[in-house]
N, C-alpha and C positions, 0 to 999 in steps of 0.2 A: 371281426374279433381275431383279436394273435393267439393263433392254437400252442404254439408253445410257450405261453404264459400259465397255460396248464398243466405242464406237466410236471414232474415233481425234480427238482435239483438232487442229482445224483453226489452227493459227495465224495472222492478217490479217498479208499482206505489210508493208513500210515503203512510208508512203506518200511519192511523188515528185512535185514540183512542177515545171509547167516553166511559165516567165514570156515572155510573150510582147508588147512594147508596137506601137503600132501609130500610125500617123497617113495618114489617106487614102489604106485597102488595100483597098476593098469591092470591086473589080476580083476579087482573086486570093482572098479570103476564104476561100470555098468548097475551090478547089485547095490552100490550106492546110493549113485543118482537116479537107480525105479525106487526105493525106499524113502529117498529124500521127495519125490517128485509124490510119491502115494501122500505122504504126509500133508504134506503143505496145500492140498488142494480140497477146495471147499473153506478154505480159513479163510475170513472175512478181513485182509491185507494184502497188499501187496509184497511180492518176495522178490528180493535181489540174490543172487548166488556169486558169492565170493570167494575166489578156488586159488590160494596161494602155491606154486609149484617150486619147492626147496630145494635145488638143483635134482630131479628125477635124472636119471641115467637108463633106464628101460620101457620108451617111449608113453610115458606120461602126459607129457604135454601135449602130442598130437592125439586122443584118446580125449582127454579132457575137452579140447575147442570141439569135436564132434557131438560130445555129450551135451554140452550147454546149450548148443541148439536149441533145444526141448525146454527152455525156462525165456522167459520173457526181456528179463532184465541181469546181467549177469558180468561178470570179470572176470581176465585172468591175469594171475600176477604170476609173471615169471621170473624170480629171483639167479643171479648170475653163476649160482652156488650154493651148495647145502648150510645153510647162515644157524639152523638147528630148529625145533617146535616153537619156542620163545619168540625167539625172533620173524619167524613165518605168521606165526598169529599178530604180530604187532603191524605185519605190511598186511595184511587182510585188515586191522582194522583202520587204517590209514586210509584205503581205498574203500571203505564202506561206506553208503549214503545215508543207509536206511533211520528211523526212526530207534528203532534199537536194536540190536546185533547179539547172534547165536553165535558159540562156538561150539562146533563141532568137530570130532576128529576123524579122520575118514576109513580108522578099522570096523565101524559098526560095534565098537564093545560100548558106546553109548549110542540106545537105539531114536533113531529120527524119529521113529514113532510117538515120542514124546516130545516133541516139538510143539506140538498141539496145547499142551498141556502147561508149557512156557510162556506162550503168547496168552494162553489163559489169567494165570498168576499177572503177567505182565498188567493187563489189562485192567485187572483189580485195583493197581495201583503201587503195585512193588518193582524197583528200581534194578533189585538186581534177582534174579532168579537162579538157583545151583541144582545139580541135580547132585543128590548125597545118596551111595550106595550100600544098600544093603549085604549085600554078596559081591563077589566076583568067583570067576570059576577059574581064577589062576593058583595054582599049586605050585607047593616046593620050595624051594628058598626064593623064587618072585615074588609069592604071595608072602609069604615071612617078612621082605624087606618092603612092600608097602603096606601091609600092614603097620611095622613097628614106624615105618615114615609118619605117618597119619598122624598115630596114636602121639609121636613124640614132640611133631608140631604141632600139633593142635594143644600140645599145654605148656610151650617153651612158646606163642605167641600169644597167649592170652586169649586164644579162640578166636583167632582174628574170621576167620574162615567154617563151614560148618566142617565138622571132620565126616572123612570119606570122600569127600568131595574133588573136583579136580575144572577142568576146563570145561567140560559140558555145563551152559548157563545161557539167561539171557540175560543183556544187559543194556539198562536205556541209555540215549541219544546222553543224558546230563552224564553218564555215570562216562560213557564214549569220547566224551569231553575232556574230561578228566584224567581218562588213562594216554590222550595222545600228548596230553600236557606233560604229563611225568614222562622225561629222558633217563629216567633210568635206564644203566648197560644191562646188570645186570637182574633181567626181569624173571618175577614170578608172580603171571598175570592172576592164578586162580585164587593168589591171597591178597593184592594187589587191589583186583574190582569188589571185593568185601571189606577192602580197611577204609572208607570212605564215608562208611556211615550210614547210608542212604536205607529205606525199607527193604529188607528181605525179606526172599520165603525160599524153601528148600522142598524137593519133589524127591520121592524115593523112587530107586530103578533098582533091579538085580543087574548088575554087570555082566556081562556075554565076553564069552572069548573071541578071538582076533576071528574074523569072518572068515579070512584069505590072508594068504602067506604067513608070514613073519614076523614076526614085532619089529620096529623099528630103532626100540630104546634100546642097547645096550644095555648088560650092566654098569658098565662105567658110565654112559650119559646118564641113566634114574641117578647114578648117587652123587655127579655132580649139579643134575638138575634139585635134587632134594641138599642139598650145601646150599646153593643158589638162595631155595626158598628159606631154610634153617637163618643162614645170615644175615639173608636179607630185613628179616622182620624179626630177629632175637639181637638183643645183647648178652641174653642168659650166658653164652658160655665165657664170655670174658668176666662176667658178675663172679661165674664157679670161681673163675682161674685166681680173681681177688679173696674165691673165702677160702680158698683150698690152702694159700700163702698163707694166709692170716691164722688158719689152724694148724699147721707145722710150724710158723715161726713160733706160737705160741707154747706150744711142746717142745719147740729147741730150746726154748728159754724155762722152760719148767726142769728139762732133765738136764741143762747148764747148771741150774741152782741147785737142784739137787749132787750133783759131781761136788762143786763148791763148797757147800756144808760137807757131804762124806770127806772131801780132803781135809780142812779144817778139823773135826772129828779127829782123823787118822794124825794130827799134826801131833792132837794134845793126847795122844795113846787114849781116847775112848774109845777107837774102833779097829778093827783088825786090817794090815793092810788087802786089798781087793785084789783078786785075781785082774791079767790084762786080757780086755776081749782077744777072742781072735782073728788071723785075715777074714772066715766067713762073715761074720756079724761085719766088719765094716766095709768088706765088697759089696753085701748085698743093699747098704745102705747108699753109698757110691753109686751102684745102678739105680737103686730105685728115684733117687733123688736127680740124677743126671736123666731121666726118661721121666719123668715128672717133669724138667723144663724143658726136654724137648718138645712136649705134648702144650706144652703152656706157647712155645715159639711156632709152633704148629697153627692152633688153634688163631694166635694175633696175626700170624700170616696170610690166611683163608680172610679175613677181614682188608689188611694190607692191599694183597691182591684184587677184592674187589674193587676198592677207592684206588687202585691204578687203574684199572679197566675204565672205570668211569674220569679219571684225569684227561686218558689220552683223546676221550671223547670220540673214538670210529665209530664210524652208521653200524647200526644194527644189523641191516641189510643191504645189498645193492639190487634195485631192480630193474633185470635187465631189457624188460618189453612188458608190454601189456594187450589185452585182448581185449575187445569192449560189445557191448549186444550194442550199441549205440554206432558205433564206428570199428564193424568187426574183420579188421584190417591189422597186421604186426605195426603198433607204432614203435618208435626206437626211443629209450626213454636215459636219462642221465641220472635220476632221482634215487637219493640216498634215504635211507632209513633213520 
């Protein structure tokens, strides 16, 4: 009798990749990996860590390589310089092999402890599971900027993604393949992953303040990030320009008609001569319409600049080296994203 035939056949669970981009996060790495390891233990899937170092200069790379040894499957993607958060996420996506991919920031503002909830929703059949923030601990101007952007983006893009959401999410492999096929230079992955229309779910959570260190995203970077999102998913600014121009033209034609009628009535003596408007009125009108023209050109220029970057076709990122659990040594790479 073949005893082996009586043993149950154990089917391997699906592979889920966690993609985490990093920039100078050495101080908080141990806490990050401890919390991730705690969150994913006893889950019914296999896990793969995909860490992207986005040009760190504080020794993050060396610490990451040591910390990753605790995970059975991992990849460390080292970019040649700092390319930004969205290209770094794209680099991680290119190297993720999982049946699903989880996006997670390294600052621990989005808690890794919610990863099992993302996984549960995915196993229910949802292809995109997004974390939606019910509150956040940022204060002052930064908090106002975040809230204003999310409200504006939600209205201008036809609610393409859940309000108060960001990168923290899980996407199924079918969505990952669509994201990889999209060769956009001006990336805004938080909305793009929702744009394809597959079944989606959200989980709510309170966003914490940064665990260690200072935010890596300056106001300038956040502003450019917001513009990429708005101009990548909405053409409403162009429609507003056209609508404003139409209103001004109608008002100008109406005012011109009034002036012509007044002039004719004056010629026939039905109206006394009107006083000539002074310099202040003329100057105000010139500055107003001059500023309006510059604003319109600036909005059009934002779209043209993005078209220009798309046409150039430069890579989103350049991979310098890759370390993997399968072959834990430095592999020279010439790959480009």
